[in-house]
N, CA, C and O of each residue as an XYZ file, in Angstrom:
788
protein
N     197.046    211.450    -52.132
C     196.958    213.235    -51.601
C     197.861    213.612    -50.696
O     198.104    213.129    -49.591
N     198.760    215.318    -51.755
C     199.447    215.324    -50.357
C     199.663    215.310    -49.468
O     198.582    215.021    -48.954
N     201.003    215.515    -47.970
C     200.678    215.601    -46.825
C     201.368    216.951    -46.944
O     201.605    217.449    -45.843
N     201.776    217.718    -48.056
C     202.803    218.639    -47.062
C     202.053    219.704    -47.490
O     201.521    219.957    -48.571
N     202.157    220.748    -45.582
C     200.876    221.529    -45.443
C     201.102    223.206    -46.460
O     200.459    224.253    -46.377
N     201.971    222.931    -47.122
C     202.375    223.995    -48.225
C     202.069    223.643    -49.131
O     201.919    224.608    -49.880
N     201.794    222.518    -49.729
C     201.352    222.277    -51.553
C     199.916    222.676    -50.768
O     199.843    223.896    -50.911
N     198.906    222.288    -50.114
C     197.622    222.095    -49.265
C     196.912    223.156    -49.667
O     195.897    223.357    -50.334
N     197.942    223.966    -48.919
C     197.941    225.852    -49.167
C     197.574    226.252    -50.936
O     196.583    226.805    -51.414
N     198.769    225.735    -51.576
C     198.391    226.420    -52.608
C     197.204    225.758    -53.520
O     196.559    226.333    -54.396
N     197.061    224.151    -53.010
C     195.713    223.684    -53.491
C     194.864    224.482    -52.971
O     194.108    224.479    -53.942
N     194.592    224.850    -52.579
C     193.431    225.555    -51.309
C     193.057    226.598    -52.234
O     191.889    226.849    -52.529
N     194.157    227.255    -52.725
C     194.424    229.037    -52.860
C     193.748    229.046    -54.431
O     193.247    230.069    -54.899
N     193.832    227.351    -55.400
C     193.178    227.023    -56.741
C     192.324    226.975    -56.494
O     191.494    227.429    -57.281
N     191.871    226.389    -55.217
C     190.236    225.950    -55.651
C     189.546    227.985    -55.073
O     188.733    228.550    -55.804
N     189.929    228.492    -54.131
C     190.092    229.433    -53.498
C     189.445    230.283    -55.041
O     188.445    231.000    -55.092
N     190.251    229.970    -56.032
C     190.632    231.026    -56.671
C     189.722    230.393    -58.402
O     189.714    230.944    -59.503
N     189.225    229.387    -58.060
C     188.350    228.874    -58.502
C     186.684    228.889    -58.758
O     186.062    228.591    -59.777
N     186.243    229.308    -57.566
C     185.312    229.197    -56.337
C     185.170    230.477    -57.007
O     184.357    230.254    -57.904
N     185.494    231.618    -57.057
C     185.755    232.947    -57.225
C     185.747    233.362    -58.691
O     185.258    234.379    -59.184
N     186.151    232.735    -59.061
C     186.080    232.816    -61.021
C     184.854    233.159    -61.220
O     184.261    234.201    -61.501
N     184.330    231.048    -60.831
C     182.594    230.875    -60.792
C     181.541    231.744    -60.674
O     180.529    231.665    -61.371
N     181.776    232.773    -59.616
C     180.977    232.653    -59.393
C     180.921    234.331    -59.682
O     180.128    235.050    -59.073
N     182.021    234.929    -60.853
C     182.677    235.849    -61.226
C     181.915    235.828    -62.549
O     181.352    236.790    -63.071
N     181.988    234.567    -63.009
C     181.358    234.330    -64.598
C     179.740    234.087    -64.715
O     178.966    234.096    -65.672
N     179.602    233.894    -63.496
C     178.526    232.795    -63.527
C     177.104    233.766    -62.725
O     175.888    233.576    -62.751
N     177.852    234.694    -62.141
C     176.986    235.561    -61.185
C     176.759    236.876    -60.803
O     176.178    237.641    -60.033
N     177.723    236.705    -61.997
C     178.376    238.657    -61.894
C     176.589    239.644    -62.583
O     176.545    240.426    -63.532
N     175.508    239.244    -61.772
C     174.755    239.942    -62.114
C     174.221    240.935    -61.003
O     174.847    241.562    -60.149
N     172.431    240.861    -61.371
C     172.095    241.386    -59.748
C     172.104    240.899    -58.306
O     171.642    241.509    -57.342
N     172.904    239.294    -58.300
C     173.269    238.652    -57.264
C     174.310    238.388    -56.809
O     174.593    237.793    -55.770
N     175.089    238.937    -57.777
C     176.731    239.171    -57.706
C     177.030    239.673    -56.064
O     177.834    238.979    -55.441
N     176.585    240.515    -55.558
C     176.801    240.930    -53.777
C     177.486    239.300    -52.854
O     178.480    238.744    -52.386
N     175.250    239.166    -53.238
C     174.548    238.324    -51.806
C     175.356    237.148    -52.548
O     175.388    236.349    -51.612
N     176.036    236.499    -53.609
C     176.271    235.296    -53.982
C     177.314    234.816    -53.440
O     177.389    233.703    -52.919
N     178.796    236.195    -53.589
C     179.207    236.092    -52.633
C     180.140    235.894    -51.882
O     181.251    235.388    -51.721
N     178.855    236.787    -51.227
C     178.462    237.143    -49.829
C     178.350    235.284    -48.688
O     178.761    234.909    -47.590
N     177.591    234.703    -49.787
C     177.216    233.670    -49.505
C     178.176    232.869    -49.636
O     178.431    232.463    -48.502
N     178.676    232.530    -50.174
C     180.271    232.023    -51.229
C     181.298    232.001    -49.820
O     181.925    231.174    -49.158
N     181.079    233.198    -49.831
C     181.819    233.139    -48.716
C     182.197    232.674    -47.292
O     183.240    232.266    -46.780
N     180.763    232.928    -46.792
C     180.231    232.523    -45.579
C     180.166    231.415    -44.653
O     180.357    231.216    -43.453
N     179.543    230.258    -46.512
C     179.228    229.114    -46.122
C     180.430    228.068    -47.085
O     181.215    227.221    -46.658
N     180.217    228.471    -48.297
C     181.477    227.242    -49.136
C     182.803    227.144    -48.689
O     183.175    225.978    -48.554
N     183.808    228.191    -48.358
C     184.642    228.495    -48.616
C     185.343    228.216    -47.289
O     186.486    227.774    -47.398
N     184.750    228.438    -45.760
C     184.650    227.955    -44.405
C     184.598    226.890    -45.080
O     185.769    226.514    -45.029
N     183.967    226.041    -45.762
C     184.113    224.143    -45.772
C     185.177    223.861    -46.258
O     185.869    223.491    -45.309
N     185.736    223.805    -47.139
C     187.168    223.855    -48.464
C     188.361    224.041    -47.146
O     189.339    223.294    -47.120
N     188.135    225.197    -45.995
C     189.017    225.753    -46.052
C     189.027    224.550    -44.515
O     189.997    223.796    -44.588
N     188.365    224.363    -43.565
C     188.026    223.414    -42.741
C     188.348    221.842    -42.921
O     188.488    221.074    -41.969
N     188.446    221.469    -44.299
C     188.591    220.722    -44.641
C     190.190    220.057    -45.048
O     190.574    218.905    -44.850
N     190.754    220.906    -45.515
C     192.372    220.935    -46.158
C     192.752    221.101    -45.122
O     193.490    220.123    -45.011
N     192.845    221.794    -43.917
C     193.366    221.565    -42.527
C     192.880    220.724    -41.938
O     193.978    220.279    -41.604
N     192.179    220.032    -41.457
C     191.967    218.501    -41.120
C     192.628    217.348    -42.080
O     192.486    216.178    -41.723
N     193.180    217.568    -43.005
C     193.212    216.583    -44.097
C     195.090    216.761    -43.444
O     195.551    215.640    -43.232
N     195.668    217.411    -43.270
C     196.187    218.597    -43.078
C     197.605    217.543    -41.952
O     198.760    217.117    -41.925
N     195.932    217.684    -41.015
C     196.864    217.271    -39.840
C     196.853    215.701    -39.577
O     197.690    214.842    -39.299
N     195.116    215.776    -39.866
C     194.773    214.042    -40.200
C     195.900    213.484    -41.170
O     196.972    213.430    -40.566
N     195.980    213.107    -42.322
C     197.174    212.326    -43.165
C     199.204    211.969    -42.180
O     200.169    211.207    -42.251
N     198.701    213.169    -41.412
C     200.092    212.824    -41.097
C     200.204    212.441    -39.380
O     201.249    211.994    -38.910
N     199.525    212.577    -38.918
C     198.304    211.940    -37.676
C     198.498    210.162    -37.852
O     199.039    209.497    -36.969
N     198.031    209.638    -38.964
C     198.109    208.199    -39.145
C     198.886    207.545    -38.910
O     198.774    206.327    -38.777
N     200.219    208.415    -38.760
C     201.766    207.678    -38.842
C     202.932    208.523    -37.671
O     204.122    208.595    -37.366
N     201.725    208.991    -37.372
C     202.685    209.838    -37.081
C     202.800    210.932    -35.516
O     202.953    212.147    -35.644
N     202.717    210.392    -34.374
C     201.162    211.124    -33.462
C     202.085    212.918    -32.947
O     200.952    212.514    -32.686
N     202.279    213.272    -32.851
C     202.595    214.602    -32.616
C     201.658    215.452    -31.596
O     200.502    215.154    -31.296
N     202.514    216.751    -31.048
C     201.857    217.594    -30.369
C     200.999    218.967    -29.954
O     201.283    219.778    -30.834
N     200.441    219.344    -29.383
C     199.337    220.389    -30.108
C     200.162    221.403    -30.680
O     199.529    222.051    -31.513
N     201.245    221.746    -30.551
C     202.068    223.002    -31.808
C     201.886    221.910    -33.367
O     201.005    222.158    -34.190
N     202.556    221.110    -33.486
C     202.681    220.137    -34.391
C     200.852    220.125    -35.132
O     200.689    220.401    -36.320
N     199.887    219.840    -34.389
C     199.237    220.179    -35.316
C     198.726    221.310    -35.832
O     198.261    221.551    -36.947
N     198.912    222.135    -34.638
C     198.408    223.466    -34.738
C     199.186    223.912    -36.303
O     198.465    223.980    -37.298
N     200.402    224.145    -36.396
C     201.158    224.906    -37.154
C     200.729    223.540    -38.539
O     201.171    223.806    -39.657
N     199.861    222.103    -38.382
C     199.843    222.073    -39.500
C     198.018    222.046    -40.121
O     197.382    221.484    -41.013
N     197.899    222.500    -39.607
C     196.143    223.198    -39.321
C     196.121    224.414    -39.692
O     195.291    224.871    -40.477
N     197.058    225.065    -39.145
C     197.173    226.701    -39.635
C     197.839    226.963    -41.269
O     197.377    227.621    -42.201
N     198.778    226.363    -41.191
C     199.228    226.565    -42.296
C     199.571    226.228    -43.900
O     200.595    226.446    -44.547
N     198.308    225.611    -44.279
C     197.609    225.522    -45.151
C     197.044    226.956    -45.399
O     197.338    227.771    -46.274
N     196.212    227.019    -44.447
C     194.426    227.739    -44.601
C     194.968    229.093    -44.988
O     194.520    229.878    -45.824
N     196.415    229.245    -43.919
C     197.262    230.948    -44.216
C     197.694    231.007    -45.651
O     197.894    231.790    -46.580
N     197.720    229.912    -45.360
C     199.120    230.312    -47.732
C     197.571    230.316    -48.406
O     197.596    231.231    -49.229
N     196.409    229.771    -48.411
C     196.090    229.276    -49.585
C     194.885    231.134    -49.470
O     194.382    231.776    -50.393
N     194.852    231.405    -47.856
C     193.512    232.964    -47.643
C     194.755    233.650    -48.168
O     194.586    233.809    -49.377
N     195.787    234.067    -47.834
C     196.769    235.013    -47.769
C     197.370    235.262    -50.083
O     197.731    236.283    -50.668
N     197.172    233.734    -50.656
C     197.783    233.815    -51.307
C     195.733    234.855    -52.334
O     195.644    235.953    -52.884
N     195.067    234.201    -52.190
C     193.614    234.583    -52.452
C     193.724    236.111    -51.819
O     194.078    236.816    -52.764
N     193.638    236.591    -51.126
C     193.052    238.161    -50.680
C     194.402    238.701    -51.337
O     194.188    239.678    -50.620
N     194.925    238.838    -51.632
C     195.499    239.375    -53.254
C     195.224    239.374    -53.759
O     194.611    240.349    -54.194
N     195.349    238.111    -54.423
C     194.962    237.762    -55.928
C     193.714    238.770    -56.548
O     193.641    239.630    -57.425
N     192.899    238.221    -55.684
C     191.146    239.001    -55.804
C     191.500    240.142    -55.571
O     190.991    240.751    -56.512
N     192.355    241.328    -54.588
C     192.356    242.564    -54.459
C     193.101    243.353    -55.622
O     192.787    244.490    -55.974
N     194.111    242.609    -56.162
C     194.497    242.838    -57.370
C     193.464    243.047    -58.279
O     193.187    244.197    -58.620
N     192.527    241.565    -58.953
C     191.468    241.849    -59.740
C     190.582    242.858    -59.780
O     190.316    243.622    -60.707
N     190.041    242.774    -58.415
C     188.482    243.720    -58.581
C     189.460    245.249    -58.577
O     188.847    246.219    -59.023
N     190.656    245.463    -58.191
C     191.367    246.978    -58.365
C     191.935    247.171    -59.369
O     192.451    248.237    -59.706
N     191.901    245.658    -60.280
C     193.897    246.325    -61.035
C     193.233    245.743    -62.496
O     193.972    245.860    -63.473
N     192.246    245.286    -62.659
C     191.812    244.430    -63.610
C     190.804    244.673    -64.035
O     190.750    244.941    -65.236
N     189.626    244.682    -63.262
C     187.892    244.266    -63.559
C     187.296    245.880    -62.380
O     186.705    246.058    -61.314
N     187.816    246.536    -63.261
C     187.760    247.642    -62.303
C     185.682    247.627    -61.643
O     185.206    247.767    -60.516
N     185.034    247.395    -62.990
C     183.577    247.479    -63.738
C     182.858    246.645    -62.288
O     181.934    247.082    -61.602
N     183.584    245.376    -62.102
C     183.301    244.171    -61.002
C     182.916    245.036    -59.433
O     181.875    245.331    -58.845
N     184.509    245.240    -59.163
C     184.517    246.164    -57.802
C     182.987    247.792    -57.771
O     182.059    248.149    -57.046
N     183.442    248.084    -58.652
C     182.360    249.233    -58.581
C     180.252    248.330    -58.785
O     179.086    248.553    -58.457
N     180.959    247.502    -59.406
C     178.926    246.676    -59.022
C     178.721    246.135    -57.585
O     177.644    245.973    -57.011
N     179.938    245.895    -57.130
C     179.849    245.147    -56.030
C     179.571    245.863    -55.055
O     178.633    245.501    -54.344
N     180.246    246.997    -54.751
C     180.519    248.784    -54.139
C     179.324    249.246    -54.686
O     179.124    250.371    -54.228
N     178.471    248.926    -55.418
C     176.770    249.388    -55.876
C     176.294    248.699    -55.028
O     176.090    249.191    -53.918
N     175.883    246.973    -55.372
C     174.602    246.238    -54.616
C     175.349    245.778    -53.228
O     174.972    244.774    -52.623
N     176.728    246.807    -52.651
C     176.681    246.427    -50.785
C     175.869    247.764    -50.821
O     174.947    247.578    -51.615
N     175.831    248.538    -50.508
C     175.591    249.798    -50.553
C     173.486    249.360    -50.812
O     172.828    249.539    -49.787
N     173.042    249.084    -51.512
C     171.906    249.066    -52.113
C     171.091    247.868    -50.921
O     169.900    247.954    -50.621
N     172.041    246.798    -50.377
C     172.018    246.131    -49.768
C     171.958    246.581    -48.659
O     171.326    245.792    -47.956
N     172.335    247.580    -48.022
C     172.575    247.991    -46.733
C     171.019    248.607    -46.324
O     170.326    248.348    -45.340
N     170.740    249.579    -47.549
C     169.808    250.574    -47.517
C     168.840    249.491    -47.432
O     168.436    249.567    -46.271
N     168.115    248.327    -48.120
C     167.112    247.521    -47.948
C     167.318    247.168    -46.455
O     166.539    247.778    -45.722
N     168.168    246.341    -45.829
C     168.430    246.184    -44.455
C     167.918    247.322    -43.698
O     167.088    247.024    -42.838
N     168.305    248.907    -43.848
C     167.344    249.915    -43.184
C     166.024    250.067    -43.293
O     165.289    250.236    -42.320
N     165.681    250.021    -44.355
C     164.197    249.710    -45.003
C     163.405    248.197    -44.188
O     162.312    248.185    -43.623
N     164.107    247.343    -44.319
C     163.288    245.808    -43.476
C     163.008    245.909    -42.235
O     162.132    245.350    -41.575
N     164.569    247.381    -41.664
C     164.249    247.330    -40.280
C     163.168    248.292    -40.057
O     162.574    248.118    -38.992
N     162.544    249.772    -41.166
C     161.784    250.749    -40.395
C     160.714    249.745    -40.970
O     159.829    250.491    -40.552
N     160.295    249.141    -41.315
C     158.775    248.857    -41.539
C     158.854    247.773    -40.476
O     158.311    248.076    -39.414
N     159.284    246.860    -40.525
C     159.151    245.991    -39.449
C     158.769    246.303    -38.279
O     157.815    245.721    -37.764
N     159.486    247.335    -37.612
C     159.548    248.210    -36.259
C     158.001    249.146    -36.807
O     156.961    249.353    -36.183
N     158.271    249.414    -37.729
C     156.851    250.583    -37.861
C     155.520    249.641    -37.244
O     154.692    250.046    -36.428
N     155.560    248.534    -37.758
C     154.113    247.753    -37.786
C     153.461    247.625    -36.355
O     152.282    247.453    -36.048
N     154.595    247.763    -35.569
C     154.707    247.032    -33.863
C     154.738    248.433    -32.912
O     154.072    248.688    -31.909
N     155.290    248.870    -33.285
C     155.564    250.311    -32.320
C     153.139    250.787    -32.357
O     152.112    250.514    -32.977
N     153.466    251.293    -31.625
C     151.660    251.840    -30.560
C     151.987    253.774    -30.838
O     151.548    254.735    -31.470
N     152.977    253.421    -29.926
C     152.657    255.039    -29.172
C     153.957    255.469    -30.395
O     154.923    254.955    -30.958
N     153.012    257.094    -30.307
C     153.023    258.427    -31.524
C     154.677    258.449    -31.184
O     155.542    258.085    -31.980
N     154.929    258.980    -29.761
C     156.654    259.134    -29.045
C     157.588    258.447    -29.982
O     158.580    259.040    -30.404
N     157.207    256.762    -30.451
C     158.061    255.446    -30.859
C     158.225    255.999    -31.999
O     159.427    256.118    -32.236
N     157.511    256.427    -32.888
C     156.472    256.640    -33.995
C     157.111    257.361    -34.550
O     157.520    257.158    -35.693
N     157.382    258.517    -33.776
C     158.368    259.713    -34.091
C     159.952    259.360    -33.741
O     160.932    259.206    -34.471
N     159.875    259.335    -33.129
C     161.755    259.031    -32.466
C     161.641    257.660    -34.474
O     162.125    258.203    -35.467
N     161.140    256.427    -34.647
C     161.837    256.058    -35.304
C     161.704    256.220    -36.439
O     162.234    255.412    -37.202
N     160.906    257.381    -36.986
C     161.423    258.099    -38.202
C     162.318    259.241    -38.081
O     162.431    259.928    -39.096
N     162.932    259.563    -37.119
C     163.609    260.667    -37.063
C     164.918    259.844    -36.927
O     165.932    260.541    -36.888
N     165.122    258.379    -36.841
C     166.056    257.686    -37.187
C     166.542    257.097    -38.548
O     167.671    256.890    -38.993
N     165.309    256.904    -39.042
C     165.098    256.441    -40.976
C     165.466    257.708    -41.298
O     166.638    257.381    -41.481
N     165.473    258.900    -41.530
C     165.705    259.970    -42.134
C     167.245    260.145    -41.689
O     167.885    261.037    -42.248
N     167.820    259.415    -40.801
C     168.946    260.151    -41.036
C     170.035    258.800    -40.663
O     171.242    258.750    -40.424
N     169.289    258.092    -40.723
C     169.731    256.754    -41.639
C     169.964    256.636    -43.626
O     170.878    256.263    -44.360
N     168.547    257.196    -43.834
C     168.616    258.069    -44.645
C     170.330    258.275    -45.836
O     170.851    257.621    -46.740
N     170.629    259.578    -45.088
C     171.067    260.316    -45.598
C     172.293    259.467    -45.399
O     173.128    259.829    -46.229
N     172.714    258.575    -44.713
C     173.891    258.236    -44.979
C     174.061    257.253    -46.798
O     175.144    256.720    -47.038
N     173.071    257.172    -47.704
C     172.714    256.657    -48.919
C     172.591    257.566    -49.447
O     172.607    257.221    -50.628
N     172.483    258.460    -49.408
C     172.510    260.122    -50.433
C     173.434    260.454    -51.522
O     174.293    261.311    -51.317
N     173.351    259.874    -52.647
C     174.262    259.801    -53.460
C     175.576    260.330    -53.558
O     176.600    259.666    -53.716
N     175.455    262.072    -53.413
C     177.037    262.639    -52.684
C     177.665    261.631    -51.799
O     178.888    261.659    -51.665
N     176.919    260.697    -51.150
C     177.932    260.538    -49.433
C     178.468    259.221    -50.473
O     179.609    259.233    -50.935
N     177.210    257.784    -50.852
C     177.430    257.441    -51.395
C     178.733    257.448    -52.879
O     179.379    256.471    -53.255
N     178.776    258.636    -53.364
C     179.298    258.461    -54.908
C     181.053    257.661    -54.051
O     181.382    256.554    -54.477
N     181.849    258.244    -53.084
C     182.841    257.771    -52.686
C     183.803    256.266    -52.116
O     184.938    255.795    -52.039
N     182.270    255.990    -51.803
C     182.190    254.815    -50.666
C     182.919    253.326    -51.446
O     182.181    252.505    -51.991
N     184.120    253.180    -51.410
C     184.528    251.669    -52.032
C     185.011    251.328    -49.830
O     185.524    251.860    -48.846
N     183.969    249.423    -50.576
C     184.410    247.991    -49.665
C     185.622    247.693    -49.296
O     186.069    247.235    -48.244
N     186.400    248.193    -50.885
C     187.523    246.652    -51.819
C     188.579    247.747    -51.483
O     189.747    247.436    -51.719
N     188.408    248.626    -51.115
C     190.135    249.480    -50.533
C     190.990    248.229    -49.789
O     190.532    247.165    -49.372
N     192.643    248.801    -49.757
C     193.299    247.489    -49.255
C     193.233    247.666    -47.902
O     193.804    246.798    -47.242
N     192.619    248.673    -47.223
C     192.623    248.734    -46.245
C     191.452    248.153    -45.476
O     191.493    247.859    -44.281
N     190.497    248.026    -46.205
C     189.186    246.837    -45.970
C     190.063    245.748    -45.805
O     190.586    245.227    -44.819
N     190.096    245.515    -47.129
C     190.480    243.550    -48.049
C     191.793    243.660    -46.555
O     192.769    243.082    -47.031
N     192.093    244.015    -45.421
C     193.317    243.848    -44.663
C     192.374    243.410    -43.063
O     192.691    242.671    -42.131
N     191.262    244.167    -43.288
C     190.535    243.503    -42.594
C     189.572    242.946    -42.304
O     188.929    242.780    -41.267
N     189.491    242.626    -43.397
C     188.761    241.047    -44.095
C     189.491    240.212    -43.518
O     189.092    239.398    -42.685
N     190.772    240.357    -43.958
C     191.746    239.283    -43.790
C     192.212    238.794    -41.706
O     192.573    237.822    -41.043
N     191.766    240.654    -41.473
C     192.098    239.693    -39.968
C     190.985    239.209    -39.338
O     191.371    238.450    -38.449
N     189.843    239.275    -39.362
C     188.706    238.288    -39.146
C     188.988    237.135    -39.120
O     189.236    236.409    -38.158
N     188.937    236.763    -41.039
C     189.732    235.499    -41.505
C     190.914    234.687    -40.631
O     190.955    233.598    -40.059
N     191.609    235.506    -40.778
C     192.244    234.561    -39.618
C     192.168    234.690    -38.062
O     193.247    234.473    -37.511
N     190.935    235.053    -37.084
C     190.630    234.889    -36.504
C     189.759    233.333    -36.119
O     189.586    232.666    -35.099
N     189.267    233.208    -37.885
C     188.794    231.351    -38.079
C     190.027    230.527    -38.026
O     190.155    229.398    -37.552
N     190.693    231.098    -38.452
C     192.047    230.035    -38.571
C     192.325    229.372    -37.298
O     192.067    228.259    -36.841
N     192.944    230.431    -36.864
C     193.051    230.433    -35.976
C     192.416    229.387    -34.593
O     193.016    228.413    -34.138
N     190.835    229.997    -34.036
C     190.318    228.601    -33.666
C     190.609    227.598    -34.305
O     191.686    227.104    -33.973
N     190.095    227.115    -35.066
C     189.859    226.108    -36.041
C     191.252    225.520    -35.435
O     191.266    224.563    -34.661
N     192.563    226.286    -35.928
C     193.767    225.201    -35.653
C     193.816    224.814    -34.266
O     194.376    223.768    -33.937
N     193.236    225.628    -33.376
C     193.046    225.119    -31.886
C     192.883    223.998    -31.748
O     193.578    223.109    -31.256
N     191.517    224.028    -32.387
C     190.625    222.577    -32.211
C     190.972    221.585    -33.144
O     190.378    220.513    -33.023
N     191.787    221.693    -34.035
C     192.271    220.764    -34.246
C     194.258    220.155    -33.456
O     194.770    219.060    -33.227
N     194.688    221.497    -33.323
C     195.730    221.118    -32.040
C     194.790    220.185    -31.187
O     194.441    219.120    -31.697
N     194.439    220.451    -30.158
C     193.793    219.644    -29.679
C     193.662    218.712    -29.431
O     194.069    217.915    -28.585
N     192.760    218.764    -30.557
C     191.806    217.436    -31.348
C     193.033    215.992    -31.129
O     193.005    214.986    -30.420
N     194.021    216.533    -32.123
C     194.773    215.430    -32.984
C     196.272    215.182    -32.085
O     197.078    214.296    -32.369
N     196.459    216.290    -30.811
C     197.938    216.168    -29.549
C     198.070    214.536    -29.463
O     197.224    213.646    -29.549
N     199.194    214.523    -29.302
C     199.635    213.319    -28.547
C     198.610    213.541    -27.415
O     198.161    214.616    -27.019
N     198.314    212.189    -26.944
C     197.850    212.269    -25.562
C     199.198    211.376    -24.702
O     199.891    210.540    -25.281
N     199.362    211.735    -23.327
C     200.331    211.004    -22.881
C     200.242    209.936    -22.057
O     200.470    210.329    -20.912
N     200.051    208.937    -22.081
C     200.017    207.555    -21.313
C     200.090    207.927    -19.711
O     200.618    208.864    -19.112
N     199.144    206.505    -19.173
C     199.837    206.822    -17.492
C     201.008    206.381    -17.475
O     201.993    206.894    -16.943
N     200.897    204.950    -18.340
C     202.074    204.121    -18.794
C     203.934    205.017    -18.546
O     205.006    204.870    -17.958
N     203.031    206.140    -19.711
C     204.759    206.848    -20.353
C     204.734    207.477    -18.750
O     205.400    207.053    -17.805
N     204.109    208.206    -18.744
C     204.501    209.180    -17.045
C     205.755    208.334    -16.023
O     206.871    208.646    -15.609
N     204.697    206.892    -15.884
C     205.467    206.279    -15.003
C     206.860    205.638    -15.209
O     207.659    205.146    -14.412
N     206.876    205.795    -16.435
C     208.176    205.139    -17.409
C     208.902    205.611    -17.475
O     209.819    204.947    -17.958
N     209.214    206.814    -17.189
C     209.571    208.460    -17.078
C     210.287    208.058    -16.316
O     211.027    208.825    -15.701
């Protein structure tokens, strides 16, 4: 397999888009948002970590490197794969299939409401004092106002600014992982080498 971080990044982009379209074609029903969430949380990080590991390890096998080079070799494929994927998915949902975007936005709001309901009912079971129950009721009614059809109508979690925020959070993952691989695969200076210098 290739050792170039750029090529690995492009392959990672291809794998990400393949996963995106598998979820899009096979799960774009009532579980579309939940499935997308699970894939983004559990499947894609594994692919990105493996690509970063392979990028560093394949070079490390025949060339010892310092922290900076190991960091760069881990970060580059993840960054390329990630930025190309984010831009492509944004363009697809905002310009090609806007119905999928509407479905994701709707399911996002429904998930938030069900989380609010779950919190409310579980808290209601354990509260004993009327004052606490009244306070819970008030907070629940305030929370329900966020899901009023007029409030929800213009809600869009797939705008350019939201995608930028998602990518900023993803970049933190890339940096942390790259620091780990950079520290783990860096060339260790042996005591004999220090004496020879």
